[in-house]
C-alpha positions as CSV (number, residue, x, y, z in Angstrom):
1,M,32.0,-8.2,23.5
2,S,29.4,-7.4,21.1
3,T,30.2,-4.7,18.5
4,R,27.9,-3.1,15.4
5,R,29.6,-5.4,13.0
6,I,28.7,-8.4,14.9
7,P,25.4,-8.9,15.0
8,P,23.9,-10.9,17.6
9,P,23.1,-15.1,17.0
10,D,20.1,-16.0,14.8
11,H,18.0,-17.8,17.2
12,P,16.4,-21.0,15.5
13,M,12.9,-20.5,13.5
14,T,10.2,-21.8,15.2
15,I,7.3,-23.4,13.4
16,L,5.1,-21.0,12.3
17,T,1.0,-22.5,11.8
18,I,-0.8,-20.0,9.3
19,P,-4.2,-20.6,9.6
20,T,-6.6,-20.6,6.3
21,P,-9.5,-18.8,6.2
22,E,-13.1,-20.1,5.1
23,V,-14.5,-18.6,1.9
24,V,-18.0,-18.1,1.5
25,R,-20.4,-16.3,-1.0
26,L,-23.7,-14.4,0.1
27,S,-26.8,-14.5,-1.7
28,N,-25.5,-10.7,-3.2
29,R,-22.3,-12.1,-4.2
30,L,-20.1,-10.6,-1.9
31,Q,-17.2,-12.8,-1.0
32,V,-16.5,-13.5,2.8
33,W,-13.4,-14.7,4.2
34,L,-14.1,-16.0,7.4
35,L,-11.1,-17.1,9.8
36,R,-11.8,-17.9,13.8
37,D,-9.6,-16.8,16.3
38,K,-10.4,-16.7,20.4
39,R,-7.1,-15.6,21.7
40,A,-9.1,-12.3,22.4
41,P,-12.6,-10.9,22.6
42,V,-12.0,-9.0,19.5
43,V,-13.5,-9.0,15.8
44,E,-11.6,-7.3,13.0
45,F,-13.4,-6.7,9.5
46,R,-11.6,-5.4,6.2
47,L,-13.4,-4.7,3.0
48,T,-11.5,-4.3,-0.1
49,I,-13.7,-2.7,-2.9
50,P,-11.4,-3.4,-6.4
51,T,-12.6,-0.8,-8.4
52,G,-12.8,2.1,-5.8
53,G,-9.2,3.6,-5.8
54,R,-7.4,7.1,-7.2
55,A,-7.0,5.3,-10.8
56,Y,-10.9,5.0,-11.3
57,D,-11.3,8.8,-10.9
58,D,-12.6,10.4,-14.2
59,A,-10.3,12.7,-15.8
60,E,-12.3,16.0,-14.9
61,W,-12.8,14.7,-11.4
62,V,-9.1,13.5,-10.1
63,G,-9.3,13.1,-5.9
64,L,-13.0,12.2,-6.0
65,A,-12.1,8.7,-4.9
66,S,-10.2,9.6,-2.2
67,A,-13.1,12.1,-0.9
68,T,-15.7,9.3,-1.4
69,A,-13.9,7.0,1.0
70,R,-13.1,9.8,3.6
71,L,-16.7,10.5,3.9
72,M,-18.1,7.6,4.1
73,T,-18.4,8.0,7.7
74,A,-19.5,11.5,7.6
75,G,-23.1,10.5,7.7
76,T,-26.0,8.0,6.8
77,K,-30.1,8.5,6.9
78,K,-29.7,7.5,10.6
79,R,-26.5,8.6,11.9
80,T,-24.5,12.1,11.8
81,S,-20.5,11.7,11.7
82,L,-20.3,11.8,15.8
83,Q,-22.9,9.5,16.1
84,I,-21.2,6.9,14.0
85,S,-18.0,7.4,15.8
86,D,-19.3,7.5,18.9
87,E,-21.3,4.4,18.6
88,A,-18.4,2.4,17.1
89,E,-16.4,3.8,20.2
90,R,-19.1,2.3,22.5
91,Y,-18.4,-0.9,21.2
92,G,-14.7,-1.0,21.5
93,G,-13.8,-0.5,18.2
94,G,-13.7,2.1,15.4
95,I,-14.7,2.2,11.5
96,G,-12.6,4.1,8.8
97,F,-12.8,4.0,4.8
98,S,-9.5,5.0,2.5
99,A,-8.7,4.5,-1.0
100,N,-4.9,3.9,-2.4
101,T,-4.1,3.8,-6.2
102,E,-6.5,1.1,-7.2
103,T,-8.4,0.0,-4.4
104,A,-11.0,1.5,-1.5
105,G,-11.2,-0.2,1.7
106,M,-12.9,-0.3,5.4
107,N,-10.8,-1.2,8.6
108,A,-13.0,-1.8,11.4
109,H,-13.4,-3.8,14.7
110,C,-15.2,-4.1,17.6
111,L,-15.4,-6.1,20.8
112,S,-16.8,-9.8,20.1
113,Q,-19.3,-9.0,22.5
114,H,-20.6,-6.1,20.5
115,L,-20.5,-8.0,17.2
116,E,-24.3,-7.9,16.0
117,P,-24.6,-3.7,16.6
118,M,-21.2,-2.9,15.2
119,M,-22.1,-5.0,12.2
120,S,-25.3,-3.1,11.7
121,L,-23.4,0.0,11.9
122,I,-21.2,-1.2,9.4
123,A,-24.2,-2.0,7.1
124,D,-25.8,1.3,7.6
125,V,-22.7,3.0,6.9
126,L,-21.7,0.9,3.7
127,L,-25.3,0.9,2.7
128,N,-26.7,4.7,3.1
129,P,-24.1,7.1,2.9
130,T,-25.4,10.8,2.4
131,F,-22.4,12.8,1.9
132,P,-23.8,16.0,3.8
133,E,-23.0,19.1,2.0
134,D,-21.8,20.8,5.1
135,E,-19.4,17.4,5.8
136,V,-18.1,18.0,1.7
137,N,-17.5,21.4,2.3
138,I,-15.3,20.6,5.8
139,D,-13.4,18.2,3.8
140,R,-13.2,20.3,1.0
141,A,-11.3,23.0,2.8
142,N,-9.1,20.5,4.9
143,T,-8.4,19.0,1.7
144,L,-7.2,22.1,-0.2
145,Q,-5.0,23.3,3.0
146,R,-3.6,20.2,3.2
147,L,-2.7,19.7,-1.0
148,A,-0.9,23.7,-0.4
149,L,1.3,22.0,2.4
150,Q,2.1,18.9,0.4
151,R,2.9,21.4,-2.3
152,S,5.8,23.0,-0.1
153,Q,7.2,19.3,1.1
154,P,10.0,17.9,-0.6
155,D,9.1,14.4,0.0
156,F,5.5,14.9,-1.6
157,L,7.1,16.9,-4.7
158,V,9.7,14.2,-5.2
159,E,6.7,11.0,-5.0
160,E,4.2,13.2,-7.4
161,R,6.8,13.6,-10.0
162,F,8.4,10.1,-9.6
163,R,5.1,8.9,-10.4
164,Q,4.3,11.0,-13.6
165,A,7.9,9.4,-14.8
166,L,7.2,6.5,-13.8
167,F,3.5,6.0,-15.3
168,G,3.1,8.8,-17.6
169,S,-0.2,9.8,-18.5
170,H,-1.9,6.3,-17.1
171,P,-4.0,6.7,-14.2
172,Y,-1.4,5.2,-11.7
173,S,0.4,8.4,-11.9
174,R,-2.3,10.1,-9.9
175,L,-1.1,10.9,-6.3
176,A,-2.8,14.3,-5.7
177,P,-6.2,15.8,-6.1
178,D,-6.7,18.5,-8.6
179,E,-7.4,21.7,-7.2
180,N,-10.1,22.5,-9.4
181,A,-11.8,19.4,-9.3
182,V,-11.9,19.8,-5.6
183,Q,-13.3,23.1,-5.8
184,R,-16.2,22.1,-8.0
185,W,-17.4,18.6,-6.3
186,S,-20.4,18.3,-4.1
187,S,-22.5,15.7,-2.5
188,E,-23.7,14.7,-6.1
189,Q,-20.7,13.6,-7.4
190,L,-19.6,11.5,-4.4
191,Q,-23.4,9.8,-4.9
192,T,-22.5,9.4,-8.1
193,F,-18.9,7.7,-7.7
194,Y,-20.3,5.6,-4.8
195,R,-22.8,4.3,-7.1
196,R,-20.7,2.9,-9.7
197,H,-17.9,1.9,-7.5
198,Y,-19.3,0.6,-4.2
199,R,-21.1,-2.8,-5.5
200,P,-20.8,-6.5,-3.9
201,E,-20.0,-8.4,-6.6
202,G,-16.1,-8.4,-6.6
203,A,-15.6,-6.9,-3.2
204,T,-14.0,-9.1,-0.4
205,L,-15.5,-8.8,3.5
206,I,-12.8,-10.7,5.7
207,V,-13.8,-11.1,9.5
208,V,-11.1,-12.4,11.7
209,G,-11.6,-12.7,15.5
210,D,-14.0,-14.4,18.1
211,F,-17.5,-15.4,16.1
212,R,-19.4,-18.2,16.0
213,K,-19.7,-19.1,11.8
214,R,-23.3,-19.7,11.6
215,S,-24.6,-16.7,13.5
216,L,-22.3,-14.1,11.6
217,L,-23.6,-15.6,8.5
218,R,-27.0,-15.2,9.2
219,L,-26.4,-11.8,10.6
220,L,-24.4,-10.8,7.5
221,E,-27.1,-11.8,5.0
222,D,-29.6,-10.2,7.0
223,V,-27.9,-6.6,7.2
224,L,-26.2,-6.4,3.8
225,G,-29.0,-8.5,1.6
226,E,-29.6,-5.1,0.4
227,W,-26.5,-4.4,-0.7
228,Q,-26.6,-5.4,-4.6
229,G,-25.1,-5.2,-7.9
230,S,-21.4,-4.9,-9.6
231,S,-19.1,-2.0,-10.1
232,E,-20.0,0.1,-13.4
233,G,-16.7,1.7,-13.4
234,E,-14.7,1.4,-16.5
235,A,-11.4,-0.9,-16.9
236,I,-8.4,0.7,-16.0
237,D,-6.3,0.4,-19.5
238,E,-3.3,-2.3,-18.8
239,P,-0.1,-0.1,-18.0
240,T,2.7,-0.7,-20.0
241,S,5.8,-2.1,-18.4
242,E,8.3,0.5,-19.6
243,V,9.2,3.4,-17.6
244,A,7.8,6.6,-19.4
245,E,10.6,9.0,-18.8
246,L,13.8,7.3,-18.4
247,G,16.8,9.9,-17.5
248,F,17.4,12.3,-14.9
249,H,14.3,14.7,-14.0
250,L,15.0,17.9,-11.5
251,V,12.0,19.1,-9.7
252,P,13.7,22.6,-9.0
253,R,13.4,24.1,-5.2
254,A,14.9,27.3,-4.8
255,N,18.1,27.9,-2.4
256,S,17.2,23.8,-0.9
257,V,20.2,23.0,1.4
258,Q,18.9,19.5,1.0
259,S,17.6,17.2,-1.8
260,N,15.2,14.2,-2.1
261,L,16.0,11.8,-4.4
262,L,14.3,8.7,-5.9
263,I,15.5,6.6,-8.5
264,G,13.2,3.3,-9.9
265,T,11.8,1.4,-12.6
266,L,8.7,-1.2,-13.0
267,C,8.9,-4.5,-12.2
268,P,6.4,-7.5,-12.3
269,P,3.5,-8.1,-10.2
270,R,3.6,-9.8,-7.0
271,N,2.3,-13.2,-8.4
272,A,5.0,-13.4,-11.2
273,P,7.1,-16.2,-10.6
274,D,10.2,-14.1,-9.8
275,S,8.7,-11.7,-7.5
276,I,10.0,-13.3,-4.6
277,P,14.0,-13.2,-6.1
278,L,13.2,-9.7,-6.8
279,Q,12.1,-9.2,-3.3
280,L,15.1,-10.4,-1.9
281,G,17.2,-8.4,-4.1
282,V,15.5,-5.3,-3.1
283,S,15.9,-6.2,0.5
284,V,19.4,-7.0,0.2
285,L,19.9,-3.4,-1.4
286,G,17.8,-0.9,1.1
287,A,15.9,-2.9,4.2
288,G,16.8,-1.9,7.2
289,A,19.9,-0.7,9.2
290,S,21.6,-4.0,7.5
291,S,21.0,-3.2,3.7
292,R,23.6,-2.4,1.5
293,L,22.5,1.4,0.8
294,F,22.2,2.1,4.8
295,L,25.6,0.9,5.4
296,T,27.2,2.6,2.1
297,V,25.4,5.5,1.5
298,R,24.4,6.4,5.0
299,E,27.4,5.1,7.3
300,Q,30.5,4.5,5.2
301,C,30.2,7.5,3.1
302,G,28.0,9.9,5.6
303,Y,25.9,10.9,2.0
304,A,22.3,10.7,3.7
305,Y,20.6,10.4,7.0
306,S,17.7,8.3,5.5
307,V,18.2,5.8,2.6
308,G,16.5,2.6,1.4
309,A,15.0,0.7,-1.1
310,N,11.2,-1.2,-1.6
311,L,9.0,-2.3,-4.1
312,D,5.5,-1.2,-4.2
313,H,2.9,-3.7,-5.5
314,Y,-0.3,-2.8,-7.8
315,L,-2.0,-5.5,-9.4
316,R,-0.7,-5.2,-12.7
317,L,3.0,-4.7,-12.2
318,S,5.2,-3.3,-9.1
319,A,7.6,0.1,-9.0
320,F,10.5,-0.3,-7.6
321,S,12.4,2.6,-5.8
322,A,15.5,3.5,-3.8
323,Y,15.5,6.9,-2.1
324,A,17.5,8.9,-0.2
325,Q,17.7,12.5,1.4
326,T,21.2,14.0,1.3
327,A,22.6,17.4,1.6
328,T,22.6,19.5,-1.8
329,E,26.4,19.1,-2.3
330,N,26.5,15.4,-1.8
331,T,23.3,14.7,-3.9
332,H,25.3,13.6,-7.2
333,D,27.7,11.6,-5.1
334,A,24.5,9.9,-3.0
335,L,23.2,9.2,-6.5
336,R,26.2,7.5,-8.0
337,Q,26.5,5.4,-5.1
338,I,23.1,4.1,-5.1
339,Q,23.4,3.5,-8.7
340,S,27.0,1.3,-7.7
341,E,25.0,-0.7,-5.5
342,I,22.1,-1.7,-7.4
343,A,24.7,-2.6,-10.4
344,R,26.4,-4.8,-8.1
345,L,23.0,-6.6,-7.6
346,V,23.0,-7.1,-11.2
347,Q,26.8,-7.9,-11.8
348,E,27.4,-10.2,-8.8
349,P,25.8,-13.1,-6.5
350,V,25.1,-12.0,-3.1
351,P,27.3,-13.6,-1.0
352,A,25.8,-16.8,1.1
353,Q,26.2,-15.2,4.4
354,E,24.6,-11.8,3.8
355,L,21.8,-13.3,1.5
356,Q,20.5,-16.0,4.5
357,A,20.3,-12.9,6.7
358,T,18.5,-10.9,4.3
359,K,16.2,-14.5,4.4
360,N,15.8,-14.5,8.4
361,Y,15.1,-10.6,8.3
362,L,12.1,-11.0,5.6
363,L,11.1,-14.5,7.5
364,G,11.1,-12.7,11.0
365,R,9.2,-9.9,9.4
366,H,6.8,-12.3,7.9
367,A,6.0,-14.2,11.4
368,L,5.3,-11.3,13.2
369,G,2.5,-10.6,10.7
370,W,0.3,-13.5,12.2
371,V,0.8,-12.0,15.9
372,T,-2.6,-10.0,16.3
373,L,-5.9,-10.7,14.6
374,G,-5.6,-7.2,13.0
375,S,-2.3,-8.0,11.1
376,I,-3.3,-11.4,10.1
377,A,-6.5,-9.6,8.4
378,D,-4.3,-7.3,6.8
379,R,-2.2,-10.2,5.6
380,L,-5.5,-11.7,4.0
381,T,-6.1,-8.4,2.4
382,Q,-2.9,-8.6,1.0
383,L,-3.5,-12.3,-0.9
384,A,-7.5,-10.8,-2.1
385,T,-5.9,-7.6,-3.3
386,H,-3.5,-8.8,-5.5
387,N,-5.0,-12.1,-6.7
388,L,-2.5,-14.2,-4.8
389,P,-3.1,-18.0,-4.3
390,M,-4.8,-18.7,-0.9
391,E,-1.7,-20.7,-0.1
392,Y,1.1,-18.0,-0.6
393,W,1.7,-17.3,3.0
394,H,1.8,-21.1,3.6
395,Q,4.5,-21.4,0.9
396,Y,5.9,-18.0,1.4
397,P,8.9,-19.2,3.8
398,E,10.0,-22.1,1.9
399,L,10.0,-20.2,-1.3
400,V,12.1,-17.6,0.5
401,Q,14.4,-20.1,1.8
402,S,14.7,-21.8,-1.7
403,T,15.4,-18.6,-3.6
404,T,19.3,-18.7,-4.8
405,A,21.9,-16.1,-5.4
406,S,21.8,-16.9,-9.1
407,Q,18.2,-16.4,-9.0
408,I,18.2,-13.2,-7.1
409,Q,20.9,-12.1,-9.9
410,Q,18.9,-13.0,-13.1
411,A,15.9,-11.3,-11.6
412,C,17.8,-8.0,-10.5
413,A,19.5,-8.2,-14.3
414,R,16.5,-8.6,-15.8
415,Y,14.6,-5.6,-14.1
416,L,17.0,-3.6,-12.2
417,A,19.6,-2.8,-15.3
418,P,20.4,0.9,-15.5
419,E,18.8,1.7,-19.0
420,R,15.4,0.9,-17.3
421,M,15.8,3.6,-14.3
422,T,14.3,7.0,-14.1
423,T,15.4,9.4,-11.5
424,V,13.8,12.3,-9.7
425,V,15.6,14.9,-7.8
426,V,13.9,17.7,-5.8
427,G,16.7,20.1,-4.9
428,D,18.4,23.5,-5.9
429,E,18.4,24.7,-9.3
430,S,22.4,24.1,-9.5
431,L,21.8,20.3,-9.2
432,Q,20.6,20.4,-12.9
433,Q,22.7,17.6,-15.2
434,K,24.5,19.1,-17.8
């Protein structure tokens, strides 16, 4: 009889063939990664702009990077926003831009039979955005409304304060746009940000799917040849590896019956030598329904419904966080239990059976990342974004399998020590520690 305490047997791992893209550079210095895959008549595009993220906003225009990305498809010299979306749909695809902390990116796809017109559409959007004033005004109203809603949500408030505690005044701390800046910017400011940051040199275009290499390269040179230059944005200051505000920080939310909490610290970047051991340790702690936090904080103690831990990767460092949503009266008990589980990672080696189960979990997720063309493009984007070697994903299974409990304990002791932690809680005023 199967029970929740007896997992089903693991199936033997099959050999996973991981493709390697061909790297070429166009005449305008744009780096292009090509991976031909004919399993489906689809082509996926991913473009990474390395200086287009929120951290590159000027202090007086916080939020402009995200607005620029959102409004890249708002109109060009030839097409309106509706024409852009309708045309992409006719090609069996879509196109959109977004900005995260460090980078901006494009995500697009189409049926392979429409590759040429889709590439022309992408080029028009990328080279000729006009940021029409009426679209800017609509986005402004939506952004202000969204910001007002976010300010009422505890999950947003805890992440905002947590970033401030981690990064202090560094641009990595930026999560929300500045309301005053949103009210002031116009098409002119978006055009300025675009011209400074959306340049081909340093950017990477990833193309995965059913295409012919020579035809595609000729097409790319033809439609993107006019896109020239390198980013004029100033480099981001190197972030410190030490947390800006240690200790306990409460964001009061009057009469709240629930608390949202985050506890975390700063860790090395994804390309650091001990990144894999640290990832394994954090996965043991809080990845999935078999993790320690899930089994203790949620199942055994009943302190929280939602609980877990993860690593958020930036180019220069990573941020560890453990999170929980819990009833007000259970907040400090839940926090102590999370701290206890983190301390156990530091003080004790992970037992062999638990470690192997976690390795199997990570390797299973790794294998699923190579199933669809879109997920393959996303995996390659991670390589480009984090300056990882091209053979990273080929080596990943062996790196995971060969990691020992001792290496995990050493990495956790180095980076997850309690004196390096900051804690943020959004909840009732009564939770303030004395």
